[in-house]
C-alpha positions in Angstrom: 30.2 -18.8 -22.8 27.1 -16.7 -23.3 26.9 -13.0 -23.0 26.2 -11.5 -19.6 22.7 -10.5 -20.6 21.8 -14.1 -21.5 23.3 -15.4 -18.2 21.2 -12.9 -16.3 18.1 -14.1 -18.0 19.0 -17.7 -17.2 19.5 -16.9 -13.6 16.1 -15.3 -13.2 14.5 -18.5 -14.6 16.3 -20.6 -12.1 14.3 -22.1 -9.2 14.3 -20.0 -6.0 16.6 -21.4 -3.3 15.1 -22.4 0.1 16.7 -19.4 1.8 15.4 -17.0 -0.9 11.9 -18.6 -0.6 12.0 -18.1 3.2 13.1 -14.5 2.7 10.3 -13.8 0.1 7.8 -15.3 2.5 9.0 -13.1 5.4 8.9 -10.0 3.2 5.4 -10.8 2.0 4.2 -11.4 5.5 5.7 -8.1 6.6 4.2 -6.3 3.6 0.7 -7.5 4.5 1.0 -6.9 8.2 2.0 -3.3 7.5 -0.7 -3.0 4.9 -3.3 -4.1 7.5 -2.0 -1.6 10.0 -2.1 1.2 7.4 -5.6 0.3 6.4 -6.8 0.3 10.1 -5.3 3.7 10.6 -6.9 5.0 7.3 -10.3 3.6 8.3 -10.1 5.3 11.7 -9.1 8.6 10.1 -11.9 8.4 7.5 -14.5 7.8 10.3 -13.6 11.2 11.8 -14.4 13.2 8.6 -17.4 15.5 9.1 -16.4 18.6 7.1 -13.6 20.1 5.1 -11.5 20.9 8.1 -11.7 17.3 9.4 -11.2 16.1 5.9 -7.8 17.8 5.6 -6.8 16.6 9.1 -7.7 13.0 8.1 -5.8 13.4 4.8 -2.7 14.5 6.8 -3.1 11.5 9.2 -3.4 9.0 6.3 -0.5 10.4 4.4 1.8 10.0 7.4 1.4 6.3 6.8 1.2 6.3 3.0 3.4 9.2 2.1 6.6 7.1 1.7 4.8 4.7 -0.6 3.3 7.3 -2.9 6.7 9.1 -3.4 7.1 12.4 -5.2 8.7 14.2 -2.2 11.8 16.3 -2.8 14.8 15.3 -0.7 18.4 16.2 -0.6 19.1 13.3 -2.8 16.4 14.0 -5.4 12.8 13.1 -5.7 11.4 9.9 -4.1 9.8 7.3 -6.3 6.5 5.5 -5.7 6.9 2.1 -4.0 6.3 -0.9 -6.1 4.0 -3.6 -4.7 6.0 -6.8 -4.6 4.8 -9.6 -6.8 5.8 -13.2 -6.3 4.3 -16.5 -5.2 4.8 -15.6 -1.5 2.8 -12.5 -2.0 -0.1 -14.5 -3.5 0.0 -17.0 -0.6 0.0 -14.2 2.0 -2.9 -12.4 0.1 -4.9 -15.6 0.6 -3.9 -15.9 4.2 -4.9 -12.3 5.0 -7.9 -12.2 2.6 -10.6 -12.0 5.2 -9.0 -9.2 7.2 -8.2 -7.3 4.0 -11.7 -7.6 2.7 -13.2 -6.6 6.0 -11.1 -3.5 6.2 -11.7 -2.6 2.6 -15.4 -2.8 3.2 -15.1 -0.4 6.1 -13.0 2.0 4.1 -15.4 1.8 1.1 -18.3 2.5 3.4 -16.5 5.6 4.9 -15.6 6.8 1.4 -19.3 6.5 0.3 -20.4 8.3 3.5 -17.9 11.1 2.8 -19.1 11.3 -0.8 -22.6 12.0 0.5 -21.3 14.9 2.6 -20.3 16.6 -0.6 -16.9 17.7 0.8 -14.3 19.1 -1.7 -10.8 18.3 -0.4 -8.1 17.6 -2.9 -5.8 16.3 -0.2 -8.3 13.8 1.0 -8.9 12.6 -2.6 -5.1 12.0 -2.9 -5.0 10.1 0.4 -7.9 7.9 -0.6 -6.1 7.1 -3.9 -3.1 6.1 -1.9 -5.2 3.9 0.4 -6.7 2.1 -2.6 -3.4 1.7 -4.3 -1.3 0.4 -1.4 
C-alpha cells in the first residue's frame, strides 16, 4: 500500500468520470456566461466615461461586478483572496464556443480604453477596474 500522497497523485491522473465531466462542463458554461455579462456591464460603464468624475463612477460600477473576483477585501473572517480562473478541458471547449462573443466584447472594451486614454484622465480606481476586466 502506497503512501497517501502517492495515492492522491494517482487519483488526479485518473480519467474524469462522466458525472464529473458534466459538472465541469456546467461550471465552465456558467463561468463564461457570467464573464460575458460582466464584460457587457464593463463596456457599458466605460462608454460613459467623459471626465474624472464619470471615471470614478464607472470604476465603482465595474468593481461591483469584479470586486469579488479581485479579492483583497477585509471581512470578519479575514481578507478575501483573488479568484482563480478555472482551467480544464471543459473551459477550453467553452472558450471556443463563446470565442466570437468574447472577441467582440473585448474589441469594444479595448476601443473604450483607448478612447479614455486619449482623454488624459488620471483615475487610479478606473485603472484598477480596467485591470480587473482584463484579468477576469
